N, C-alpha and C positions, 0 to 999 in steps of 0.2 A: 297875527304873523309878526308883527314888530315888538310884541312884548318882551322886553328883556328877560324876563322870567322864564318864558318858553323857551328862548335861545339858550339859557342856563340848562334847561331840562334836556334839550337836545343834545348839547355838547356832553353831558353827563351820560346820557344814553348811548351815545357813540363809543364810550369808554367801556360801560359795564356790560351792556346786553349781548355784544358779540361773545361773551362768556357765560351766557345763560344756559342751563340745561333743562329748565322746565318748559314743555310746552305753552303752559297757561302764560308764562312771562314773554312768550314770543307772540302769542295770538293777542295778548294785550297791548303791548308796544305798537305792533302793526295796526291793530284796529284803532288805537290813539292817533297815530301819524296818519291814516286813512281820513279820519273824522276831521282832523285837523287840515287836511289837504296839504301836507307837508312832505310829499312825495319827491319834489324836486330838492329840498333842502338837507336831507339826509338819506343815507341808503345804509342800513345795518348789515353788517357782516357776521352771520351765524356760524358757529362750526357744527354742521348738522352731524358729525360723528358723536358728538357730545350730548345731543339731545335726547331724551327719552321718547317713548313712544306717544304719538298725538293719538287723541281720543276722538269719539264722534262728535265732540263739543270744539274743541280747541282747533282740530283740522280744518273743519269749514270756515271758521272765522279767519283764520290764518290765509287761507286761500283766497277767500272773498276780499280780504284785505289787500292782498298782494295785487290782485285785479284792480282795485281802485287806486293803488299807487302806482299802476302802469306796468307792473312786471319787472321792470328793469332792475338788475342786480339780484334777483331772487330765484333764479333758475334752479339751483341745486336745492334750495329750501322747497320749492314746490314740488320738486321730483321727490324728495323725502316724503314730504306730507303725502303726496299722492300713493305711494307705497304703503304707508301705515293706514290710509282710508280703505285700501283692499281688505285689510285685516278685520275692519269694524264695520263693514257695510250694513249688516242686518241690524246695528245699533243706531243708524243713522235715522234721524226723524225727518219729516218732510222739508221743515226748514233747513236742515244741513244739508240735504240734497240741492235745494234752492240755492244756498250759499255758494256751493262748490260750483255748480253750474255757471253762476253769476260771475264767480271769478275766474274759471278757466276761459270763459267766453271773452271776458275783458282782456285777458293775457292774449288770447287768440289761439290757443292751441292747449292741448292736454294728452296725458299719457292714454294711448289706445286701449290698453286693458281696464282702466280706470273708466273710461267714457264708455266702454260696453258694459261694464259692471254697473253703472249709474244708470243707464237705460233700461236693464233689468230691474232695477229698483223704481224708478220712475214708474214703469209699467204697472209694477206690483201695487204701488202705492198712490196711484194717480186719482182714485176716488177719495183719498184722505186730504186731498189738497183744498185750500182755497182760492179765491179768485186771484189774489196776489201772487202766490206760489205758481199758480198754473201759467199765468202771463209770463213770468220771471222765466220759469224753467223752459216754456215753449220759445221765447226770445233768445235765450242762451243757447239753446240746443240747435236752434238754426243757425247762430252765428258758428256754431262747431261742425255744421254739415251732418247733423245726426238725423236724417231723414227717416229713419225707421222709428225713432222716438216720436217725431212729430205725427206720424201715422196713428201710433199708439195712442196718442192724446187728443185725436179729432173730436172724439164723441165728448170727451170731457169739457174741451174748448166749447163746443156747441151748447153743452148745459149751461156753462157759466156766462155766455157772452152777453145775455141781457141785464146780468147784475154787475157787470165790470164797469169800470170807469172807461172814460174816453181813451185815456192814455194807454190802458191796458188792452182795449180792442185795438188800437193802432200797433201796439206791439205784436199782438197775435197776428193781425193782418199782414204785417209786414214779415213776419217769421215764416208764415205758411206761403207767402208769395214766392220767397226763394225756393221753395221745396216744390210748388206748383210748376215753376219755370222749368223744372227737370223733366216735367211730363211722365215722370214714374210713379205716380200716384194712382192708389185705387179709389180715391174720394174727389168729389168735384169743387173745385175752388168757390164757386159760384153759389153753390148749394150751401155751404158752410157760412159764408160771409155777406152776400149780396143783400138780403134783407135786411141784416143788422146795420151795414154800412149806409144803406138808404135811410133807414129810420133814425140813425144816430147822427147824420151829416151835421146837423146844426149844432151838435154839441162839441164838434172837434174845434180845437183851437189851431192857431196858425202852423205850429210845427207838425201837429196830429194830422191836419189837413194835407200838408205836403207829404208826409210819410204814406197816408192812405193813397193818394195819387199815385205816388212812386210804385206802391205795392200793387194797385190794380194795373198797372202799365207792365210791370215787372211779369206778373200772372198771365198777362195777356187778356185781363177781363174787362169788358165794357159794363158789367151789371154795376149799378151804383155810380158810375162815372160821372152820369149827368148831374146827379145830385152833389158830388163832390166839386165839380166844375162851378156850380152855382155857388157852393160856399167858400171856395177859392175866389170867386168875384168878390164877395162881400169881405174878404180878408186881406185882399193883396195889397191895399193901402198901407198896411202895418207890417208886411213881410220882411223877412232879411233876404239878403242875397242868396244865401244857400236854399231858403224856401221856395223863393221865386224860381230859380233855376231849376228845381226839382220839379215842381208844377209844370214849368215849359218842358221840362225832358219828358215827363209823362204824356203830355198833350202830343209832342212828336212822335214818342214811340208808338202809341196808339193811332197816330195819323189823324188826331182830332183838331181841325184848325178852328177854335174858338176865337173868333175875331176880337170880341170885347175883351176877353180875358189876357190874350195876347198883348192887344194894344196897352192895356193897363199893366202889365209886365213889363213892357218896353219903356213906357213913360217912368215907371218908378226905377228901372234899372239904370236909365239915363240921369236920373237925379241922384241917384247912390252909387254911381260908377267908381268913385275911389274907395268905396267900401267893399266892393267885390272882390272876391278871392280869385285867382287864376281858374280855378275849377268852375267857379260862377259864371265867369266870362266866358269860358270855352262851351259850357253847356248851354248857355243862352245863345250863343251864336249857331251852335249846332242845330238847336231847336229851330230857330228862325230859318236856317237853311233847309232843314229837312221838311219843314211845313211850306216852303216857298213863301215865307212872309217878308214883308219889305219895310219895316219900321226904319225910314232912312236915317234920321236924328240920332236914333239909338245905336244902329249898326256902325256908323260913323264915329260915334262916341267911344264904342267899344273897340273898334278897330284902332282908334287913337291910343285908346289905353293899353292895348297889346305893344303897339310901338313904343310908349313912354316906358311901361313897366318891365318889359322883357330887358331894358338896359339897366333896370335898377335892381331886380331880383330875379333869382333863379325859378323858371318855370319847369316843371315836369315834362317830360318829352312827351307823353300823350296829351296833355293840354294844350302844349304848344303847337303840336300837329293838327289837333282838333280844330283850334282857333283859326289857323290858317287855312285850313281846308274848307271851313264854313265861310271865311271871308271870300274865299276864291269862287265857292258856290254862288254867293251873294252877288258877286261881281262889283260893278261900278256904285252900286247903291251903299256898298259899305265902303272899301277904298281898296283901289287897284294900283296905288302910288309905289313907286320904287322904295319910298321910305319904309313901308311896312315890309317889304322882301329884305331890305337891307337890315332892320332890327331883327326880324326872325332869324336871317341868316348869321348874326353876331350871336345870337343866342343859343344857336343850334350848333356851332361849331365846337364848343366842349363836350355837348352830349355825343355828336357824331365821333368826336376823338375817342370818347369812353365807351362806345357801342351802346349808347345809353337809349337809341330808338328800337323798338320792336318793329318787326318785319312790317306790320300793318300801318304804324306811325309813319315809317320811312317812305311807303309807297303813297300814304296820304300826304306828306310833306312834299315829295318830288311832284305828284300830279298838280298841288296847289301852286307850286312856284312856276311851273310851265304854264299853268292856265293864267296866272297874273301876268307873267310875260307877256303872253299872247294879247294882253289887253292895251299895250302900249305900241307906240310908233316905233319905226325901225331905228331911228337915232336913238331914242331913250333905251330901247332894247340893247342896242350895242354898247352904250355907255354902261349899262348896268352890268352886262355880261363881263365887261373888263374889270369893273370894280368888285365883282362877286365871283371872281375866278376860283378863289380858293374856297369858297363854300360850295360852288357847283362841282368842283373836284372833289370834296370830300362827301358829297352826297352820292356821287357817281361812285366812288371807291367802296362807301359802306353799302350801297345797293349791290355791288359786284360781289363783295365777300358774302352778303347774305342771301344771295341769289337761290342758293339750296335750302334756304329756311322758308322763303316765300310760298304760299299757297299759289295756286294758279292765278287768281283774280289779282292778287297783290302784285306779281311778278309782271303781269300784263299790264297793270296800271303804271308800275315804275318804269317799264322799258317803252311805254307809250310817252311817259314824260321826258325821258332820256333823248326819244327821237325829236320831241318838240323843242327841247333845249339846245340841239345841235350836237348832241354827244353820241348819236347812234353808232358812229363807226368805232368809237371806243368800247363800245359794248358788245361788239360783234363776236370776239374771242369767247367771251363770257356765256353767250347765249347760244353759240354754236356747238357747244361740247354736249356729248350724250351725257346723262346722270343717271343714277340707279336710286330707285325708291323701294325699300322693303316693305310690302303691305301684309298685315296679319289681320284676318278675318276669321275668328273662331280658330278652328284647327287648321285652316287654310292659309299658308305662307306662300307669297309670291314675289318674284323680284321683277320690277318694271323698269326698263330704260324709257328716259322721256328727256326733252328738251325744254328749256323754259319757253312759255307760251310766246307765240309772234317771232319765231326765228325770221330776220329779215322784217320783222314787225308786221307779219302778215298771219302766218300760220298760228293758229290755237289748238289744232287737234293733237299737238305733238305734246301737251304738257298733261299731267295729271291734275285733273279737278275734283274739288269735294263732292260733287254729286255721284262720281264714280265709285268713291270709296263708301259712300253712305248706301248706294244701291247693292255694292258687293257685299257689304256687311250685312245687309237686310236679307239676301239671296241666301247667304251661309246661315244666318238664324232661322230663317223660315222656309227655307228650300225643300225641307222633307216634308212639309204640311202647307204648300202654297195654298191649298183648298180653303183652309180655315182663314186666310188672308184676303179671300175674295177672289182669287185666282182659279179660273175654270180648270187649270191643269192642277192636279193633287199635287204632283212632285216635280221638281225640276230635274232629276235623274230620268234619262231616256227622253226628255221633252225635246220637241224640235225648235230652236231657239233663233231669231234673228235680230241682230242689233244694228241700230242705225245711229250713225255718228260715233263709231266704236273708238275713235282716236287711237290711243296707244294700246288698248285693248284690256284694261283693269278689269271690267265687268266680263268681256267675252272669255278672258283666260280663267275667271273665277267659275263661270258657269260651265265651261267646259271641264274642268277639273272635277266638278260636282256630277258630271255624267251627263251633261245636256249635249244635243247635237248642235253645234252652234255655226251659223253664217255671219260674220262679222263684216260689217260694211261701212265704208266712209268715202266722203268725196277727194279726200286729201291724200295723194300718193304718198308723201313723206310719212304722214301717220299711219299708212297702212305697212309701209317697210318697216318702221318700229313695232308694229302690232305683230307682224310674221316673225320677227325676232323675238318678241317677247313669248310668243306663243312656243316657238321651238325652245328657247332656254327654260322654260317652266314644264316642257313636256305636255302641253295640252293640245289635244287634237281639235283642230277647228277648220273651218273654210274662211278664205279672206275674198272678198269682192269689193271693187271699186263701185260706188253708186252715189248718183247725185239726186237729189230729190225732185219731184215732179210728177206730173201726169204719165203714166206707163212706165215709170221707174221701176215699178216691181214686176213688171210682165216676165213669164218664166219663172217666178220664185213661188214654191208652194206655201199654201197658208200654213204658217207655223202655228205651234201652240201658244207661243209668248213671243212678243216684240218687245225688246229693251232699248230704252233711250235714257242716257245719263247726261244731262246739261246740255241737251239740244234744243231747249225752248229759251232763247236768250236774245238780246238786242232788240231792235225795235222794227226790224224789217216785216211787214206784213207780207210781202211778197214771198219770202223764206218760209213763213208759217203755213201759207195756203199751200205751197208745194210739200211741205211736211205732212199736212193734214191729207193731201192727195195721196201721198205714197202710203200713209198709214190705211187709208180707205181701201186702196188697191191690193195691200198686203194682207188684209186681215180676213178671217173668215168666221163663221158662227161662233166657233169655240176658241177663237184666238184670244188672250188677254193682253194688252199693251200696258207695260210697266214703265212710267216715265219718272224719273228722278231729278229735280231741279235744286239748285244750290245757289251761292251768292252770284249775283249778276245775272238772275233768271229774268225773263221778261216780265214788265210791270202787270202785278196782279196774279201772276201764276201760282204762287204759294198759296194764295187765298182761294185759288179755282175761279179766278176772274180775268178778265182782260180779252184782247183781240184774239189769242190763240184758243182759248175756251170757246169764244162766240163761234169761231170756225170750226172746232172739233165738235161741238156739241149739235152740229148739224147731222152729224153723222154717227156720233158716239155718245154712249152714257158714260159717265164718269163718277169716280169716287176717291176720297183722300185717305190715305192710310193715316191712322192715329199717330200723332207724334211720339206718343210713348213707346211705339213699334221701333223707333228710329234709334241710332247711336246716341246716346246721352249728350256727347258734346256738339252734336249736329241738330238737335231737336229744334231751336231757335232759327237756325240759318237753312235749313234744307226742307224738302217735302217730296213725297212720292205719291204718285196718282195712278189709278188703274182706270183704263178705257175699255169698253166692250162696244164693238159695233151693234148699231141699232137695226131692228126689223127684219134680220136676215131669216129665211125659212129653210136654208141650205140644211141637209142631214149632217149631224155632227160627225158621222163617220167618214164622210167624204172630204171634209174640211181640211184634214192635215194633210193630204197628198195630192189634191187635185191643183193642176197649174192654175195661175191667175188668167182670167180672160183679159183680152187686151185692155179693155176700159170698162170699169164698173159705171153703171148708170147713176 
């Protein structure tokens, strides 16, 4: 790069190449710049209106080269070449397809028409590809979110896996992990990759090991993970910060507390602390917090690194919020000193002023600050509140402005933090106002009045929770053929339905508008008032009843076809769950199906069909989980739907729908 001859050529190129008319001149120049890694030293400005049509050779080379150069400054050129490629698709060889996909994935986007056409060509020519081209195209298409292409390539990938290099295998494993995590696949991730990962684990280098660990965690797969953990233990002594944090993230995401590996990561991270990026630090701290691991020396050093480095460099909002949330979760083992809050406050003020925090980050930041404040003695707390007044007010103001963007869990967490920070009174006006959310589920559109959860920081049923949105959309999608989903009632229309914990009525109103005969119940009168208003404004015919769970709560209610519950298994109260199970037991008949949706904040283990609630429920019910692929795509990781049926009842199915409940079922 410092050679004066190269600098002279680059200077001359900047003068003459903008006047180029031949595509070969453009592709050759860009290919050379990419090979010389000179993307930052020169940006050639081509007059695209003067260029002749790119052919099936020069076009792919141009797009690939622009990708290697970072894509900056070549938007018009890429658009022009993409249009030309649509005219010569049939002439493209596999190598050309691979070059275009590689280039567009490096740029980060592509013309939709071209991507669709490329997908068809990939499908057509997939068996003409070699291992290198298969791995490159699969990796690129995954980054471009072309899931259908990945599905078309599954058989080819399986065929070539055994002859691929370890890097190619890692690329394929990571590509399909992104697709598998969506839950919308008709192939099984473990069936495709688990045997090869286990067999090839010792061949992976440090970077590949981190990539494969990340991939397995992203796909939610544990097949082959034991082998990859062993490989990570062997290589951790030479890992970079990014590689260590990626492996730690994978362990935490899968809930695998490998004490030996996490200890080794903590020791190496402590020694290399100055070389860690903000992302490395935040992911390591998050992993320790999620796994409830307490490497004191490492956490203290990472905590001090947050204090020192936030004053010298700008941290992204997500990483700043994640770091302080994790340190608050770790508590005194890390650092609960005012120094940490002061440093984070100073770093956060510009981001708060520019609305740089997403709602999730804002709620995590607020909760962390409130938690750290709670660790100090009264004098220390009073002194810090006085010195951090500007930050706390900015935090409150930003949260108040974003209160309509919070989901229910984020809003609840934020309001809890404001109460702990002594700012409850200032938030009363914001949380007391009725708000409207328009919900669309297929062809159903309803308008729901709600309030931020915890009005007066108590009531939670007045909010719209994710679980109610997921269950409503699932009912609309499958309501015409519920029997195929394991529900004993074939259709929702005409079914007798009882909803427990109905809240503001998202699910109840949706079911009623689909023709169900709905009895919506809740223990909170404020929620029932909003529910009644929502039923009226959406012209939904349903009945409303105040009901608190417990023995004999269901007396007088006929056994319905379906019992619905969205977000009702939460918290840590075993007594609440016992009362819920007792209510379900007394409410159900032999042909009743219970459908429970759980979202973020569900009770421990519920998503995996485990925990105390299912221990109690399994005494009376058999249960199954709806496949994640049947759930709305953006909630497949955070939500779950379970179906429950009463055990061992011999009552006649024809009697069950109309017979009132006996006082107490033995």
